[in-house]
C-alpha positions, 0 to 999 in steps of 0.5 A: 500500500502507498503512503500519502505524502501529507505535507505535499497534500497540505502544500497542494491544499494551500495553493489550491486554496488560494487559487480558489479563494481568487476565483471566488473573489472574481466571481462574487466581487467582479461579476455578481456584485451589481446582482447582489446590489439589485437583489438587496435593493429589491429586498430579495437578499439581505443587506448585511450577512447574518454571521458578521464573519461570513467572508472569513468562514467562506475562506476557511470553507474554500481552504477546507474543500481544497484540502478535500480534493487534494486529499482525494487526489492523492488517495485515488492516484495509485488506482486511477493513475497520477496526472492531470486527468485523475485531478480533473475527475476528482475536481469535476466530482467534488465540484458538482457535489459542492455546487450543483444540488443547492444551487439547483434548488435555489434557482428553482425555488428562490425568487432571486432568479437564476443568475446568482445561483448559476454563478455560485455553482460555477464559483464551487465547480470551477473552483474545485477544478482548478484546486484539484488541478493545482494539487495534482500538479504539486503532489509528489509521492 
């Protein structure tokens, strides 16, 4: 049984988390900021989060998810093979699980429209893919 290089998993998670956090910031600040203002003005979204430290919690969550994809990549590469194909598969699967179900529900049932849930899903799905590709590139046995 192959041993996992936990130091490289942690490094992959750290760098993947940075990449994912940058992507998430682009999505939420650059792309969605005007939509947030409209939704808040229409009273479809709160003007302030219920949790004052939401942004801190969000970034921590992104880094934890980056750790999940780095750990999964290091764990399955022995059976699925090392390389970007395996990393991409991990990112696709984790991103789907993290981003699709809840945002499908939100798009279906929430009065905010479909644009915000679409980008929230893309934030998580593409972020997971990028983080897993970075973690896969960094990981060495």
